[in-house]
Each structure stands twice: as structure tokens, then as C-alpha cells.
C-alpha positions in Angstrom: 92.0 162.1 38.6 93.7 163.4 35.5 94.9 166.4 37.5 96.8 164.0 39.7 98.7 162.7 36.6 100.0 165.7 34.7 102.4 163.4 32.8 99.3 162.1 31.0 98.4 165.5 29.7 102.0 166.2 28.7 102.2 162.9 26.9 99.0 163.4 24.9 100.0 167.0 24.0 103.4 165.8 22.8 101.8 163.2 20.5 99.3 165.7 19.3 102.0 168.1 18.3 104.0 165.3 16.7 100.9 164.4 14.6 100.4 168.0 13.5 104.0 168.3 12.5 103.8 165.1 10.5 100.7 166.4 8.8 102.6 169.5 7.7 105.4 167.4 6.3 103.2 165.0 4.4 100.4 167.3 3.2 99.7 166.4 -0.4 101.6 163.1 -0.3 98.7 160.9 0.9 95.7 163.2 1.0 92.7 161.2 0.0 90.7 162.5 -3.0 87.4 162.1 -1.2 87.0 165.0 1.2 83.2 165.2 1.2 81.1 164.8 4.2 79.7 161.5 3.0 83.1 159.8 2.7 83.0 156.3 4.2 83.8 156.4 7.9 85.2 153.6 9.9 88.6 152.2 10.5 88.5 149.7 7.7 88.2 150.3 4.0 85.2 148.2 3.5 82.5 150.6 4.7 79.7 150.8 2.1 79.9 154.0 0.2 77.5 156.7 1.1 76.9 155.4 4.7 76.6 158.2 7.2 79.9 159.7 8.2 81.0 160.5 11.7 79.0 163.6 11.6 75.6 161.9 11.9 75.9 160.0 15.2 78.0 156.9 15.6 76.1 153.7 15.0 76.8 150.6 16.9 75.7 152.1 20.3 76.1 150.0 23.4 78.1 147.4 21.5 81.0 145.6 23.1 82.6 145.6 19.7 84.8 148.1 17.9 83.7 149.3 14.5 85.7 147.1 12.2 85.3 146.4 8.5 81.9 147.6 7.3 80.8 149.3 10.5 80.4 153.0 9.6 81.1 156.2 11.5 84.0 155.0 13.5 86.2 157.5 15.4 89.9 157.2 15.9 89.5 153.8 17.5 88.0 151.9 14.6 87.6 149.0 17.1 85.4 150.8 19.5 81.8 150.7 20.6 80.8 154.3 20.2 77.5 154.4 22.2 77.9 152.1 25.0 81.3 153.1 26.0 80.4 156.7 26.2 77.6 155.8 28.5 75.9 159.1 27.9 72.7 157.6 26.5 71.6 156.1 23.3 72.6 159.0 21.1 76.3 159.6 21.5 78.0 162.5 19.8 78.8 161.9 16.2 82.1 160.2 15.6 82.7 160.3 19.3 85.8 158.4 20.5 85.1 156.2 23.4 86.8 155.9 26.8 88.7 152.7 27.0 88.7 152.2 23.3 88.9 148.7 21.9 87.7 147.4 25.2 90.4 148.9 27.3 89.3 149.6 30.8 90.9 149.9 34.1 92.5 146.6 34.9 91.2 145.2 31.6 94.6 144.2 30.6 94.5 140.9 32.4 91.0 140.4 31.6 90.9 139.8 27.8 93.2 137.9 25.6 95.3 140.0 23.3 94.3 139.9 19.7 97.3 141.7 18.3 98.4 142.3 14.7 98.3 139.7 12.0 95.0 140.1 10.2 95.9 142.5 7.5 94.6 141.3 4.1 94.7 143.7 1.2 94.6 141.1 -1.5 91.4 139.7 -3.0 89.3 137.1 -1.2 91.3 134.2 -2.5 94.7 135.6 -1.4 95.6 135.5 2.3 99.1 136.9 2.2 100.9 138.1 5.3 98.4 136.9 7.9 101.2 136.8 10.5 102.5 140.3 9.8 102.1 143.1 12.2 103.0 145.7 9.7 100.3 145.9 7.1 101.3 145.8 3.5 105.1 146.0 3.1 106.4 147.7 0.0 107.2 145.2 -2.7 105.6 142.3 -0.7 103.3 141.3 -3.5 106.0 141.3 -6.1 105.9 143.3 -9.3 102.7 145.2 -9.8 101.5 147.5 -12.5 100.1 149.9 -9.8 101.6 150.2 -6.3 99.2 149.4 -3.6 98.3 152.1 -1.1 100.0 151.9 2.3 98.1 150.0 5.0 98.6 149.8 8.7 97.7 147.2 11.4 97.4 148.8 14.8 97.4 146.4 17.8 94.3 146.6 19.8 94.0 147.1 23.5 94.0 143.9 25.5 91.0 141.8 24.6 90.3 143.5 21.2 91.5 142.7 17.7 93.8 144.9 15.6 92.5 147.8 13.7 93.1 148.1 9.9 93.9 151.4 8.1 94.4 151.9 4.4 95.3 155.2 2.9 92.5 156.5 0.8 89.9 154.2 2.4 87.7 154.4 5.4 88.9 156.9 8.0 91.9 157.8 5.9 89.6 159.0 3.1 88.4 161.8 5.3 89.7 165.4 5.3 92.7 165.9 7.5 90.6 168.0 9.9 86.9 167.8 10.7 84.7 169.8 13.1 81.1 169.1 13.8 78.4 170.1 16.3 75.4 168.1 17.4 72.1 168.7 19.3 69.6 166.2 20.4 66.5 165.8 22.5 65.6 162.7 24.4 63.6 161.1 27.3 64.8 158.8 30.1 62.1 157.0 32.0 64.3 156.0 34.9 67.0 158.6 35.5 68.0 157.2 38.9 67.8 153.5 38.0 65.1 153.0 40.6 64.5 149.4 41.5 61.4 147.8 40.0 60.6 146.1 43.3 62.1 148.5 45.8 61.9 148.0 49.5 59.0 149.5 51.3 57.7 149.6 54.9 53.9 149.1 55.2 51.8 151.3 57.5 50.8 149.9 60.9 48.9 150.8 64.1 50.8 150.8 67.4 49.4 151.4 70.9 50.6 154.7 72.4 50.2 155.3 76.1 48.1 158.4 76.9 47.9 158.0 80.7 50.4 156.2 82.9 49.4 153.5 85.4 48.7 154.2 89.1 50.1 151.6 91.4 48.1 150.1 94.3 48.6 152.0 97.7 47.3 152.2 101.2 45.8 155.0 103.3 44.9 155.6 107.0 41.3 156.2 107.8 39.4 156.8 111.1 36.8 154.2 111.8 34.0 155.2 114.3 33.6 152.7 117.2 29.8 153.2 117.5 30.0 153.9 121.2 30.1 157.5 122.2 32.3 156.6 125.1 34.9 154.9 122.8 37.0 157.0 120.5 37.3 156.2 116.7 40.2 154.0 115.7 42.8 154.5 113.0 42.9 151.8 110.4 44.9 151.1 107.2 42.8 150.8 103.9 44.0 149.3 100.6 43.5 151.5 97.5 43.4 149.7 94.1 45.7 150.6 91.3 44.7 152.1 87.9 46.0 150.5 84.7 47.6 152.6 82.0 45.4 153.9 79.2 46.4 153.5 75.5 45.3 154.8 72.2 46.0 153.3 68.8 48.1 155.5 66.6 48.7 154.8 62.9 52.3 155.0 61.8 52.5 155.8 58.0 54.6 153.4 55.9 57.5 154.3 53.7 56.6 153.5 50.1 59.2 152.2 47.6 61.0 154.8 45.6 59.1 155.8 42.5 60.5 155.8 39.0 61.4 159.3 37.9 61.5 160.2 34.2 63.0 163.3 32.6 63.5 165.0 29.3 67.1 165.4 28.3 68.7 168.1 26.1 72.2 167.3 24.7 74.8 169.4 22.9 78.3 168.4 22.0 81.1 169.2 19.6 83.7 167.0 17.9 87.1 167.5 16.4 89.1 164.8 14.6 92.3 164.6 12.7 93.9 161.9 10.5 97.2 161.8 8.7 99.3 159.0 7.1 102.2 158.3 4.9 104.1 155.2 4.1 106.0 155.1 7.4 103.6 156.5 10.0 99.9 157.0 11.0 98.3 159.5 13.3 94.7 159.8 14.3 93.1 162.1 17.0 89.6 162.6 18.2 88.1 164.8 20.9 84.5 165.2 21.9 83.0 167.3 24.6 79.4 168.0 25.6 76.7 168.2 28.2 73.4 166.6 29.0 70.7 168.7 30.8 68.0 166.8 32.7 64.9 168.9 33.0 63.3 167.0 36.0 66.1 165.2 37.8 66.6 166.0 41.5 69.9 167.3 42.5 72.3 168.4 39.7 70.6 168.9 36.4 73.7 168.9 34.2 76.1 166.0 33.3 79.3 166.8 31.5 81.2 164.3 29.3 84.3 164.3 27.2 86.4 161.7 25.4 89.9 161.8 23.8 91.5 159.1 21.7 94.7 159.0 19.8 96.8 156.6 17.8 100.4 157.1 16.7 102.1 154.4 14.6 105.6 154.4 13.3 107.2 151.7 11.0 110.8 151.8 12.3 112.1 149.3 9.7 110.5 146.7 7.4 110.6 144.4 10.4 109.8 146.7 13.4 106.9 148.8 14.3 106.0 151.0 17.3 102.5 152.0 18.3 101.0 154.2 21.0 97.3 154.3 21.7 95.6 156.6 24.2 91.9 156.7 25.3 90.5 158.8 28.1 87.1 159.9 29.1 85.1 161.8 31.6 81.5 160.5 32.0 78.6 159.9 34.4 76.5 157.2 32.8 77.0 153.4 33.1 79.1 151.5 30.7 78.1 148.0 29.7 80.7 147.4 27.1 83.9 147.1 29.1 85.1 145.1 32.1 85.4 146.8 35.5 83.6 150.0 34.6 80.4 151.0 36.4 77.0 149.7 35.3 75.1 152.1 37.6 74.6 155.8 37.3 74.6 156.2 41.1 78.4 156.6 41.4 78.7 160.1 40.1 81.2 161.3 37.4 84.4 159.3 36.9 87.5 159.6 34.8 88.9 156.7 32.8 92.4 156.7 31.4 94.0 154.1 29.1 97.4 154.1 27.5 99.0 151.2 25.6 102.4 150.9 23.8 103.3 148.0 21.5 106.5 147.0 19.8 106.1 144.5 17.0 109.0 142.7 15.4 109.1 140.1 12.6 111.8 137.6 13.4 111.3 135.4 10.3 108.7 135.2 7.6 106.8 132.9 9.9 107.7 134.1 13.4 106.9 137.5 14.9 106.6 139.0 18.4 104.6 141.7 20.0 105.7 143.2 23.3 103.4 145.6 25.1 102.8 147.7 28.3 99.6 149.4 29.3 98.2 151.5 32.1 94.5 151.6 32.8 92.9 153.6 35.6 89.6 154.9 37.0 89.1 157.8 39.3 85.7 158.7 40.9 85.0 162.3 41.5 82.6 161.8 44.4 84.4 161.3 47.8 82.0 158.5 48.7 83.1 156.5 45.7 86.8 157.4 45.9 87.6 154.2 47.7 87.0 152.3 44.5 89.8 154.2 42.6 92.4 152.0 41.2 95.1 151.7 38.5 96.3 148.7 36.6 99.7 148.2 34.9 100.1 145.3 32.5 103.1 143.9 30.7 102.6 141.4 28.0 104.4 139.5 25.3 103.2 137.1 22.6 104.9 134.9 20.1 103.1 134.5 16.7 103.6 131.7 14.2 102.2 131.7 10.7 100.9 128.2 10.5 99.2 128.7 7.2 98.4 131.7 5.0 95.0 131.9 6.8 95.9 130.9 10.3 98.3 132.3 12.9 99.0 130.5 16.1 99.6 132.7 19.2 101.2 132.1 22.6 101.0 134.9 25.2 102.2 135.7 28.7 100.9 138.6 30.7 101.5 140.0 34.1 99.3 142.7 35.7 99.3 144.6 39.0 96.3 146.4 40.4 96.8 149.2 42.9 93.9 150.7 45.0 95.1 153.9 46.6 92.3 153.9 49.2 91.8 150.2 49.8 95.2 148.4 50.0 93.4 145.1 50.8 92.2 145.0 47.2 95.7 145.2 45.7 96.4 142.2 43.6 98.6 140.6 41.0 97.4 138.4 38.1 99.4 136.1 35.8 98.1 134.8 32.5 99.2 132.0 30.3 97.2 132.1 27.0 97.1 130.1 23.8 95.1 130.8 20.7 94.8 131.5 17.1 93.7 134.1 14.5 91.9 133.0 11.4 91.3 135.1 8.3 89.3 133.2 5.7 88.7 136.2 3.5 88.4 140.0 3.7 84.8 139.3 4.9 85.5 136.9 7.7 88.0 136.9 10.5 88.0 135.5 14.1 90.4 135.1 17.0 90.4 133.0 20.1 92.4 133.0 23.4 92.1 130.3 26.0 94.2 129.8 29.1 94.5 130.2 32.9 94.7 133.2 35.1 96.0 133.2 38.6 95.1 136.1 40.9 96.7 136.7 44.3 95.9 139.5 46.7 98.9 141.3 48.2 96.7 142.9 50.9 94.2 141.3 53.2 91.9 140.2 50.3 91.2 136.8 49.0 88.3 134.5 48.6 86.9 132.2 51.2 88.4 129.3 49.4 91.9 130.7 49.7 91.6 132.5 53.0 93.5 129.8 54.8 96.6 130.9 53.1 96.4 134.3 54.8 97.4 137.5 53.1 98.2 137.0 49.5 95.9 134.0 49.0 95.8 132.9 45.3 93.0 131.5 43.2 93.0 130.4 39.6 90.2 130.6 37.0 89.8 129.6 33.4 90.1 132.4 31.0 88.5 132.7 27.5 88.2 135.5 25.0 86.9 135.4 21.4 85.7 137.7 18.7 84.4 137.4 15.2 83.8 139.8 12.4 81.7 138.8 9.3 80.6 141.0 6.5 77.6 139.1 5.1 77.3 141.3 2.0 77.9 144.8 0.8 75.2 146.1 3.2 75.3 143.8 6.2 77.9 143.1 8.8 78.0 141.1 12.0 80.4 141.3 15.0 80.5 139.1 18.0 82.6 139.2 21.2 82.8 137.1 24.4 84.9 137.1 27.5 85.2 135.0 30.7 87.5 135.8 33.6 88.2 137.7 36.8 87.2 141.4 37.1 87.3 143.9 40.0 84.9 143.0 42.8 85.3 146.2 44.8 84.7 144.1 48.0 87.5 143.2 50.5 87.8 139.4 50.6 85.8 139.0 47.4 86.4 137.7 43.9 84.3 138.6 40.9 84.0 136.2 37.9 82.3 137.7 34.9 81.0 136.2 31.7 80.1 138.8 29.1 79.2 138.7 25.4 78.0 141.2 22.8 76.6 141.1 19.3 76.3 144.0 16.8 74.5 143.9 13.5 74.7 146.7 11.0 72.5 147.1 8.0 72.7 149.7 5.3 69.3 150.1 3.6 70.5 152.7 1.1 73.5 155.0 0.7 71.8 157.5 3.0 70.0 155.2 5.6 71.4 152.6 7.8 70.5 150.9 11.1 72.4 149.1 13.9 71.3 146.7 16.6 73.7 146.1 19.5 73.2 143.7 22.4 75.3 143.1 25.6 74.8 140.3 28.1 76.8 140.3 31.4 76.7 137.8 34.3 78.6 138.8 37.4 79.3 136.1 40.1 80.8 137.6 43.3 82.0 135.4 46.1 82.9 136.9 49.4 84.9 135.3 52.2 82.5 136.2 55.0 78.9 135.4 54.4 76.4 138.1 55.5 74.3 136.9 58.5 70.6 136.8 57.9 69.8 137.1 61.6 69.6 140.4 63.5 69.5 138.8 66.9 71.9 136.7 69.0 71.3 133.5 71.0 70.9 135.6 74.2 68.0 137.7 72.7 64.6 136.5 73.9 62.4 135.2 71.1 59.4 137.4 70.9 57.0 138.4 68.1 59.1 141.6 67.7 62.4 139.8 67.4 61.0 137.3 64.9 59.6 140.1 62.7 63.0 141.9 62.9 64.8 138.7 61.9 62.5 138.1 59.0 62.9 141.6 57.7 66.7 141.4 58.0 66.6 138.1 56.1 64.8 139.7 53.2 67.5 142.5 53.0 70.5 140.3 53.7 73.1 140.2 50.8 74.1 136.6 50.2 77.8 135.6 50.3 77.5 134.4 46.7 75.9 137.2 44.6 74.9 136.8 41.0 73.6 139.6 38.8 72.6 139.5 35.2 72.6 142.6 33.1 71.1 143.1 29.6 71.6 146.1 27.4 70.3 146.6 23.8 70.3 149.6 21.5 68.6 150.1 18.1 69.6 153.1 16.0 68.7 154.6 12.7 71.0 157.1 10.9 70.1 159.2 7.9 72.4 161.4 5.9 70.5 164.3 4.3 73.4 166.2 2.8 77.1 166.8 3.0 76.6 168.9 6.1 73.4 167.6 7.7 72.5 164.2 9.2 69.9 162.9 11.6 69.7 160.0 14.0 67.0 158.2 16.1 68.1 155.7 18.8 66.4 153.6 21.5 68.1 151.9 24.4 66.8 149.4 26.9 68.8 148.3 29.9 67.9 146.0 32.8 69.6 144.3 35.7 68.4 141.3 37.7 69.6 140.5 41.2 71.4 139.7 43.4 68.4 140.7 45.5 65.0 142.2 44.5 66.0 145.8 45.5 68.8 145.7 42.9 66.5 144.8 40.0 65.6 147.6 37.6 64.9 148.5 34.0 65.5 151.7 32.0 64.6 153.1 28.6 66.1 156.0 26.7 65.0 157.5 23.4 66.9 160.2 21.5 66.4 162.1 18.3 69.3 164.3 17.1 70.8 166.4 14.3 74.4 167.0 13.4 76.0 169.7 11.3 79.5 169.1 9.9 81.6 172.1 8.9 
């Protein structure tokens, strides 16, 4: 829990005070002229003018992508999926920063190839200068100019996400230094408990119940007359027949499958963001807090949520740059956008913390390096789920080579260590060797790719069946792949795609979880006031355990009867196979309308479903929200 890590609070507070002090020093030096509520939002400077600002609900819900380029309404982490990461439904608070921004998540460090700096392009489409740079636009880099270009910054993304681009006077840095907004929305959830579609049920049956016990056969002594008055009667033994037991049929009612439960939801939240920049430094900060009230949910009716994200960048010299990124959240709803986070709302509230520091250094005009360290952790508030708590520390370094003005080749090494405070058998170490490239064809199109091998070894008693013969610390290798693409089709349309394959946390002693996930987001601006987003996530989890679960409830010494056969068949239906595969699909469609500088409205629909590994795990869920936001 965050209260167990007071250093995290002190660290965030220190950076916050540093950012405020910087703002006071630089007020007026780089303040953007556009301070209206309809200023383009988003980390990049290519957001269509007039698109809804962060005060009208962040588009791109449930996306595995960050909001890059033309994606509007991005909070501090311009690379983040606003809706899905929050996991609070299909209508996240406006401008809400998301836990695990840029795809960070507990133990995500080893899970996604790093797409670090090197994509900054501030020249026209036919100029691709500086694609290997980690420092944005250096002063004087373009030679003599009539007008000096505004400062730009390239912030390395969390592991598995591309860099974020910031330009003074554009996108997020065109906002006022401080913004505060409040939002209220009303929605409906048709399956608040994620009840299985084909839940397990017990049919009713009639069973014989004994109403009178049996009477065993017996004997009795009786006098038998002799028939002669002179002869006395004789005593003889007489057999008495037994009485069988008496039964009556009694009906035992069955246990029906759990029924889907729907509920209306009322949501309120508030948001505060800050952004400051000068030629040498950048600071952004976002905080969102709110609550969902379920009208008809059993148990607790209120879910609280909050998120905090922060970026601090400092250009130490023309060659060196240091960056700190922080993303933390408290939430209760599932998260489909990041590795290792829950996809079920049955785990109760949980806290996610992510911190990453990067040091970028340009060795020569063609060679540069990025060295990073990150901590990612998740803490469950419910005692029954606390055994799943873990923290991941990752160290990484990459060497970048500018092969051409539009292509940068990357080699990366990474080491991560997972620590489970309540399940030492799940502690593991993972090594990564990755090769890839980053291609920027124009300001409209960029892509990155990482391919390589990851080797995971358990330091406790874990390990897969395949490696169990090695004893404690058994190792297993898996291919690893990560790719992302951003394409701005036109002035009103943008497409983002992301994919990842590799190990993730299994949560099972002796098990390994290999996950393939991909996401697609399409944003369309119909007018300066109206826009829509469609986000889709597909996840395939394959978990292999070392000890298959037996499908038999009897042993070889148990007599085979009708009852034991029925019990065995029932157990076989409920048995969890040693190899489990679950497919998850999540999609969100949102519409966002800006009425005025202060008022905006949004309508969002979310559909989620999971298939397998057994029928009682299959469910679907729909959520619909309509909300309004007021920006001060």
C-alpha cells in the first residue's frame, strides 16, 4: 500500500514543489497565448484545433495506446489510454491521468520493449532531422532561421510505450498553467458483479428419506396347549418376522446459477492539472479523485478512485537529459490496457504505483544511449487478495544508432526482479535481450518494433512443469515481441495500434502465464466541437501449471457406484485444466461535444467479455454513461 511506502509520497511532493518553483521562475517566458478552454489537448502539437479539451471527458477509453499526435484530451501522460486504464467505467473523469501511464504496470518493465526517445520531428513532412535524438529540438540545430523554433521535448515512455512529444505553445503546453474542472455523470452497468453467462447450477432432485426404521426379525416363547387335560401345555419358541423400513420421497431444491445484476451508477469527480516549460525543463502534473455510487449493488455501494501522474524533464547539457515519470492510481474496476493488472472486479480496491527515471546521453551525432530504472507495484486492499501483492524493479539500457534520417536502430538489455511479499514461491528474475528499430516517415506516421528473447527464472519454489526437473529456480525462455504504430490519416482522423507478446504474472505457484495482447484506437473529429473515438483491446492468456488438476474425485479404493460416478462427472465439469486459456475482448465507443469554453458533454458505451478457461468463467458486461463537465 502507498502508506507502506512513505518515500513515494515524499518523492512526489518534492517534484511537485520543484515544478511550482519552476513555474514561478518562468512565468511569462513560455506562457502560451491560447488559454481558452478549447485549446487543443494532448501531448502532441497536432491535435485538431477546437477538439474537446480535457474538461469534456478523455476520449480513447479502454485503449491500450497513449494519446499521441492527434489524439485529443490527453492528461499529463500524453501516451496513456485514459479510459481503460482508469478502469472506472466507460466515462472517465475529464483529462484524467491513468495509473500505469504509458502502459506501465506492476512488473511491466520486462514485459514490453522500450520505445525510448528518438522520434522528435519538428520539421516539415519532408525533413526528418534528428530522429536519433533524445532531446527534442536543440537550439541552433536547424541552422540559421528567421524565427527561432519553440522548444520541444521528448520524454521517454514507460517500458513498452513510445516517447511523448511536447512543444511549447502546442498541445498540452498551450493550456493555462493551472486548470481545475469538475464532472458529473449518470450511467448503467448491466453486470456489476461480472456474473458468468453460464454459471454453475445444481438441479433439484427427489431423494428417499426414512420415516420409520426397520424392525429386525426376532423370536418369542409361547405356551402351546397339549390337548389332553392331563398333560400340561408346553413352552415353544416362535419366529417373528421383521418389518422393513418405511421411506418417503422428499424434493431437494436445486441451486440456480447466479443471476446477472444491473445497477444505475452516479459518478462525481474533480481534476487539477499543471504544465510549465522553458528551454531547459518541462513539468506536468495531473490529479483526479472521485467516486462511483451503485444504486443496486449488494455489499458496498461506493467505489472511490484517484490517479496521479507527473513528468519532470531537465536538459542538463546539449547532450544529456534526465527525466522522472510517476503514475499512481487507486481503483476498483478491471483494467484491460496494461499487463499484470486485474481484468476482474472481484478483487476489491487496489493501488498501483509506477516510477521511472531515464538518463539520455548523445555520444555522437549517430550514437546515443538511454539508461533507465523503474519500480512498479500493486497492492490489494482486501486481505483475501493480499497474497497477490508484488513489486517489480527493472534496470535497462539501450544503445541507439541513427541508421538514416528516418530510421534508428536499437539494441536493449534489461533485467527485472519481481518480489511477492506474501508468496515467496512466485519471486522471479527475468532477463531480456532485444533488438529493434524506430521509423518516422513523416510527422503523420511513426512506428517502433522490439523483438528478442526473455528468460524467466523463479527464485522460490515456482517454475513450470517443463522446468520443474531443475528444482528451485527453474528457468524458461520465451520469444518476446512489442510493436506500436501511430498514423494520422488526415486533419480529422488518427489511428494507433499496439501489440505485445511475452510472460506476465500468473499468480499461481508453479505456473507461467504467456500473454498476447493487441489494441487499436481510431479517433475521428467530425467538427471543431464534436469528435468520436473507438478503442478495442484483445487479450489471450495462456497459463501452464506444473501440477495438472485431477478430474477425478475418487481413488482406486473407492467402490464404483452410481453415486461415485455422478460425483466424478460433476468434478470433471468443474476441474480447472493444467493448461488454461482465456480470451478477453473489450471495446469502447465514445462521443465528445464541446458546448462552450466551460461546458462539455460526453456519451460512452463499453462492452467487455471473457471466454474460458471453463464455462463458469465466461461473462459479458455492458456499461453506458452520459456526463457533463465544467471547467473553471
